[in-house]
C-alpha positions as CSV (number, residue, x, y, z in Angstrom):
1,M,-56.1,-11.1,62.9
2,K,-53.7,-9.1,64.9
3,I,-50.9,-10.5,67.1
4,H,-49.8,-8.5,70.1
5,H,-46.4,-9.7,71.3
6,L,-46.0,-8.9,75.0
7,R,-42.9,-10.7,76.4
8,S,-41.1,-14.0,75.9
9,A,-43.8,-16.6,75.0
10,T,-46.7,-14.4,76.2
11,F,-48.9,-12.8,73.4
12,V,-52.4,-12.0,72.6
13,I,-54.4,-13.0,69.4
14,E,-56.9,-10.4,68.5
15,S,-59.7,-11.8,66.3
16,N,-62.9,-9.8,65.7
17,N,-64.1,-9.0,69.3
18,N,-62.0,-11.8,70.9
19,F,-58.6,-11.2,72.6
20,I,-57.0,-14.6,73.3
21,L,-54.2,-14.5,75.8
22,V,-51.5,-17.2,75.4
23,D,-49.3,-18.3,78.3
24,P,-49.4,-15.4,80.7
25,M,-46.1,-14.8,82.4
26,L,-47.2,-11.4,83.8
27,G,-45.0,-10.9,86.9
28,K,-42.6,-8.1,87.6
29,K,-39.0,-8.1,86.4
30,G,-37.0,-10.4,88.7
31,S,-40.0,-12.2,90.3
32,I,-38.9,-15.7,89.4
33,P,-35.6,-17.4,90.4
34,P,-32.9,-18.1,87.7
35,F,-33.5,-21.2,85.5
36,A,-29.7,-21.7,85.1
37,F,-26.8,-20.8,87.3
38,F,-23.6,-21.9,85.5
39,R,-24.3,-22.4,81.8
40,H,-25.9,-18.9,81.7
41,K,-25.7,-15.8,83.7
42,P,-27.8,-16.5,86.9
43,R,-30.1,-13.5,86.8
44,K,-33.6,-13.5,88.1
45,N,-36.5,-13.9,85.7
46,P,-38.0,-12.4,83.8
47,Y,-35.1,-10.0,83.3
48,V,-37.2,-7.5,81.4
49,S,-40.3,-5.7,82.5
50,M,-43.7,-6.0,80.8
51,P,-44.0,-3.4,77.9
52,A,-45.7,-0.1,78.7
53,N,-48.8,-1.0,76.5
54,S,-49.4,-4.4,78.2
55,T,-52.0,-3.0,80.6
56,D,-54.2,-1.8,77.8
57,I,-53.9,-5.0,75.8
58,L,-54.5,-7.2,78.9
59,S,-57.6,-5.2,79.8
60,K,-59.3,-6.5,76.6
61,V,-58.6,-10.2,77.1
62,T,-61.6,-12.4,76.7
63,H,-60.1,-15.9,76.6
64,A,-56.9,-17.7,77.4
65,V,-55.0,-20.8,76.2
66,I,-52.3,-22.4,78.3
67,T,-49.7,-24.7,76.6
68,H,-48.2,-25.9,79.9
69,L,-47.6,-25.0,83.5
70,H,-44.0,-23.9,83.7
71,P,-43.6,-20.5,85.4
72,D,-42.2,-18.8,82.3
73,H,-45.6,-19.6,80.7
74,L,-47.9,-19.2,83.6
75,D,-46.6,-17.5,86.7
76,A,-48.2,-16.3,89.9
77,K,-49.4,-13.1,88.4
78,G,-50.7,-15.0,85.4
79,Y,-52.8,-17.2,87.7
80,E,-54.0,-14.1,89.6
81,F,-55.0,-12.3,86.4
82,L,-57.0,-15.3,85.0
83,K,-58.7,-16.0,88.3
84,N,-59.6,-12.5,89.2
85,K,-61.1,-11.8,85.8
86,N,-62.7,-15.2,85.5
87,I,-61.2,-15.6,82.0
88,P,-62.4,-18.8,80.1
89,V,-59.3,-21.0,79.8
90,T,-58.5,-23.8,77.3
91,C,-55.8,-26.2,78.2
92,N,-54.4,-29.7,77.9
93,Q,-56.7,-32.2,79.6
94,L,-53.7,-33.4,81.6
95,D,-53.4,-29.9,83.2
96,K,-57.2,-29.4,83.8
97,K,-57.4,-30.6,87.4
98,K,-54.4,-28.5,88.5
99,L,-55.7,-25.3,86.9
100,I,-59.2,-25.8,88.4
101,K,-57.6,-26.4,91.8
102,K,-55.9,-23.0,91.4
103,G,-59.3,-21.4,90.9
104,L,-59.2,-21.0,87.1
105,N,-62.3,-21.1,84.8
106,V,-61.3,-24.1,82.6
107,V,-64.1,-24.2,79.9
108,S,-62.3,-26.6,77.5
109,S,-59.6,-29.3,78.0
110,L,-58.1,-30.9,74.9
111,E,-56.9,-34.4,74.0
112,Y,-53.9,-34.5,71.6
113,Q,-54.9,-34.4,67.9
114,K,-58.7,-34.2,68.6
115,P,-60.4,-31.2,67.0
116,T,-62.6,-29.3,69.4
117,D,-65.0,-26.3,68.9
118,F,-63.4,-23.0,69.7
119,L,-64.9,-19.5,69.2
120,K,-67.0,-20.7,66.2
121,G,-63.9,-22.3,64.8
122,K,-61.8,-25.2,65.9
123,I,-58.7,-25.9,68.0
124,I,-56.5,-29.0,67.9
125,G,-54.0,-29.9,70.6
126,I,-50.6,-30.8,69.0
127,P,-48.1,-33.0,70.9
128,A,-44.9,-31.2,71.9
129,R,-41.6,-32.6,73.3
130,H,-39.9,-30.2,75.7
131,G,-36.3,-31.1,75.2
132,Y,-33.7,-33.3,73.6
133,G,-32.9,-36.6,75.2
134,F,-33.5,-37.5,78.9
135,I,-34.5,-33.9,79.9
136,A,-37.8,-34.1,78.1
137,K,-39.4,-36.5,80.5
138,P,-39.0,-34.5,83.7
139,M,-40.2,-31.4,81.8
140,G,-43.6,-32.9,81.7
141,N,-46.6,-32.4,79.5
142,V,-46.7,-29.7,76.8
143,M,-49.4,-29.0,74.2
144,G,-49.2,-26.9,71.1
145,F,-52.3,-25.6,69.5
146,Y,-53.5,-25.3,65.9
147,I,-56.4,-22.8,65.7
148,E,-58.8,-21.9,62.9
149,L,-61.2,-19.0,63.5
150,P,-63.9,-17.9,61.0
151,D,-62.5,-15.7,58.2
152,E,-59.1,-15.5,59.8
153,P,-55.6,-16.9,59.1
154,S,-54.9,-20.2,60.8
155,I,-52.3,-20.2,63.5
156,Y,-50.1,-23.0,64.9
157,I,-48.6,-22.3,68.4
158,S,-45.9,-24.9,68.5
159,S,-45.1,-24.0,72.2
160,D,-42.0,-25.3,74.0
161,T,-40.8,-28.2,71.8
162,I,-38.0,-29.5,69.8
163,Y,-38.5,-30.4,66.1
164,T,-40.5,-33.7,66.0
165,N,-42.6,-35.6,63.5
166,D,-45.7,-34.0,65.1
167,V,-44.3,-30.6,64.5
168,E,-43.4,-31.4,60.9
169,N,-46.8,-33.0,60.2
170,T,-48.6,-30.0,61.5
171,L,-46.6,-27.7,59.2
172,V,-46.9,-29.9,56.1
173,D,-50.4,-31.3,56.5
174,L,-52.3,-28.4,58.2
175,K,-50.4,-25.6,56.4
176,P,-50.9,-22.9,59.0
177,D,-50.9,-19.3,57.8
178,I,-48.7,-18.4,60.7
179,S,-46.6,-20.7,62.8
180,V,-45.3,-19.6,66.3
181,L,-41.8,-20.7,67.0
182,A,-40.2,-20.7,70.5
183,A,-36.7,-19.7,69.4
184,G,-34.7,-19.1,72.5
185,S,-32.9,-22.5,72.6
186,A,-33.4,-22.7,76.3
187,Q,-31.0,-24.9,78.4
188,F,-30.6,-25.7,82.1
189,D,-27.2,-26.3,83.6
190,I,-27.4,-30.0,82.6
191,G,-28.8,-31.8,79.6
192,G,-29.5,-30.7,76.1
193,P,-31.6,-27.8,74.9
194,L,-35.2,-27.6,76.0
195,L,-36.3,-25.9,72.8
196,M,-35.2,-26.3,69.2
197,N,-31.5,-25.8,68.5
198,I,-30.3,-23.6,65.7
199,A,-30.4,-26.4,63.1
200,D,-34.0,-27.3,64.0
201,I,-35.0,-23.6,64.1
202,A,-33.7,-23.4,60.5
203,K,-35.7,-26.6,59.6
204,F,-38.9,-25.2,61.2
205,I,-38.5,-21.9,59.3
206,T,-37.8,-23.7,56.0
207,N,-40.7,-26.2,56.4
208,A,-43.3,-23.7,57.6
209,P,-45.5,-23.1,54.6
210,N,-46.2,-19.4,55.3
211,K,-45.3,-16.8,57.9
212,V,-43.4,-17.6,61.1
213,Y,-43.6,-15.6,64.3
214,A,-40.6,-16.1,66.6
215,N,-40.8,-15.5,70.3
216,H,-39.5,-16.9,73.7
217,M,-36.3,-14.7,73.5
218,E,-34.6,-12.0,75.6
219,A,-36.7,-12.4,78.8
220,V,-35.6,-15.6,80.7
221,N,-32.0,-16.3,81.6
222,H,-31.7,-19.8,80.2
223,C,-32.3,-18.8,76.5
224,P,-29.1,-18.0,74.7
225,T,-30.6,-17.4,71.2
226,D,-31.5,-13.7,71.0
227,R,-33.2,-11.6,68.3
228,N,-29.9,-10.6,66.7
229,K,-28.7,-14.3,66.4
230,L,-32.0,-15.2,65.0
231,K,-32.0,-12.4,62.5
232,Q,-28.6,-13.5,61.3
233,L,-29.9,-17.0,60.7
234,V,-33.0,-15.7,59.0
235,A,-30.8,-13.7,56.6
236,K,-28.7,-16.8,55.8
237,L,-32.0,-18.7,55.0
238,S,-33.1,-15.8,52.8
239,A,-36.3,-15.7,54.9
240,V,-36.4,-12.1,56.1
241,E,-39.8,-11.6,54.6
242,K,-41.1,-14.8,56.0
243,V,-40.1,-14.5,59.7
244,I,-41.6,-11.9,62.1
245,I,-39.4,-11.1,65.1
246,P,-41.3,-8.5,67.1
247,G,-39.9,-6.5,70.0
248,D,-41.7,-6.5,73.3
249,G,-45.0,-4.6,73.0
250,E,-45.0,-4.7,69.2
251,S,-48.1,-5.8,67.2
252,F,-48.5,-7.0,63.7
253,E,-51.4,-7.9,61.5
254,L,-52.2,-10.8,59.3
255,K,-54.7,-11.0,56.4
256,S,-56.8,-14.1,55.7
């Protein structure tokens, strides 16, 4: 298995002849309004361009999985890409109607915690809670994914979530070979963090049984945790060998 990190929470899982696109935010730099105006610098999103090698990687995409419908996970260009190429999409059943209405080819919609066949393996939708306190409810439905593919490492895409019992149970019970951590600690101008705070990032890294791939950093303006801050935390946890923090456009390989 190979992971191609593109930008923010957008990446591609390469497995045999399949290229699985996760949460395509594919628009040009500055194509989305700021997500915060006072707590963080109000610059337009994404504030970095897609990496130079993204066109080549995206040309190979065969499938897509969508964790939720926020524009930093599925923007207008993401919709256009999936629609024009008729990419088979897997999503939360709660998002199915909206995606079909947008013209996407939804081939599988998941219930939480119900294993479903996926590319000769299986996929399970994992509950996610997008924020601490009252902010989580208006943030809507989010689904993480636990994926097992034949003769490949298992992968847990935790998505936009705080640390919950469902997250911990997935790490402890399913023991993924790699766990994807949205590490940007995003916050709007009001309310608590929308993603794990530093303490819960540390807990996630500590409790993950194997490798951790950290993303959702340095692309959208409401995420204060950057790669350098995370690297400092990882060093304090003595987890440098455990946590992968790729730059945009970087790829890494995992052995089963």
